[in-house]
NUKOLTOR-30516 format. One line per field, with one value per residue (C-alpha): residue number from 1; x, y, z. Coordinates in nm, 4 decimals. Layout:
k <- (NUM, ...)
xx <- (X, ...)
yy <- (Y, ...)
zz <- (Z, ...)
END
This chain:
k <- (1, 2, 3, 4, 5, 6, 7, 8, 9, 10, 11, 12, 13, 14, 15, 16, 17, 18, 19, 20, 21, 22, 23, 24, 25, 26, 27, 28, 29, 30, 31, 32, 33, 34, 35, 36, 37, 38, 39, 40, 41, 42, 43, 44, 45, 46, 47, 48, 49, 50, 51, 52, 53, 54, 55, 56, 57, 58, 59, 60, 61, 62, 63, 64, 65, 66, 67, 68, 69)
xx <- (0.0220, 0.3087, 0.4473, 0.0995, 0.0942, 0.4872, 0.4081, 0.1180, 0.3002, 0.6110, 0.3768, 0.1968, 0.4983, 0.6513, 0.3065, 0.3677, 0.7330, 0.6287, 0.3456, 0.5964, 0.8685, 0.5856, 0.4655, 0.7541, 0.8479, 0.4968, 0.5480, 0.8707, 0.7701, 0.4704, 0.7514, 0.9552, 0.6588, 0.3609, 0.4228, 0.0542, -0.1038, 0.1818, 0.1712, -0.1446, -0.0501, 0.2242, 0.0618, -0.1733, 0.1176, 0.2751, -0.0628, -0.1032, 0.2986, 0.2922, -0.0643, 0.0956, 0.4533, 0.2015, -0.0328, 0.1921, 0.5400, 0.4325, 0.1511, -0.0484, -0.3859, -0.2550, -0.2883, -0.6382, -0.6875, -0.7540, -0.5116, -0.6205, -0.3885)
yy <- (-0.0319, 0.2135, 0.2096, 0.2771, 0.6214, 0.6910, 0.6020, 0.8575, 1.1268, 1.0922, 1.1191, 1.4187, 1.5897, 1.5228, 1.6597, 1.9702, 2.0445, 1.9808, 2.1783, 2.4620, 2.4377, 2.4648, 2.7561, 2.9378, 2.8621, 3.0174, 3.3246, 3.4073, 3.3566, 3.5910, 3.8610, 3.8533, 3.8714, 4.0437, 4.4372, 4.5963, 4.4371, 4.1963, 4.2542, 4.1538, 3.7727, 3.7851, 3.8133, 3.5378, 3.3064, 3.3903, 3.3519, 2.9943, 2.9274, 3.0520, 2.8264, 2.5133, 2.5722, 2.6497, 2.4039, 2.0906, 2.1722, 2.3792, 2.1832, 2.4896, 2.3214, 2.0894, 2.4164, 2.3788, 2.0088, 1.8323, 1.5622, 1.2938, 1.0489)
zz <- (0.0034, 0.0863, -0.2750, -0.4058, -0.2004, -0.2761, -0.6792, -0.6783, -0.4862, -0.7662, -1.0623, -0.9299, -0.8239, -1.1985, -1.3345, -1.1078, -1.2019, -1.5567, -1.5412, -1.4131, -1.6902, -1.9228, -1.7810, -1.7341, -2.1179, -2.1489, -1.9754, -2.1309, -2.5008, -2.3545, -2.2366, -2.5077, -2.8075, -2.6613, -2.6331, -2.5486, -2.2313, -2.1340, -1.7600, -1.7203, -1.8959, -1.6855, -1.3734, -1.4689, -1.5233, -1.1631, -0.9890, -1.1546, -1.0638, -0.6977, -0.6770, -0.8122, -0.5710, -0.2440, -0.3098, -0.4168, -0.2658, 0.0422, 0.1310, 0.2128, 0.2007, 0.5029, 0.7462, 0.7998, 0.7877, 1.1541, 1.2116, 1.4465, 1.5808)
END
């Protein structure tokens, strides 16, 4: 059972890292090519990346969960 959790966690982490790489590439392309209104697009990309990092690497959602032992 533990192996299945580790595999799922590894897969989820890999998907998040790939998503961050793709978002960074798209953010760079938007910054280089778009001249008007690029700021709002970059803010959206930054917010998405920040949410991914907070959610999956900093475990922000676990702050409000009740842990029973």
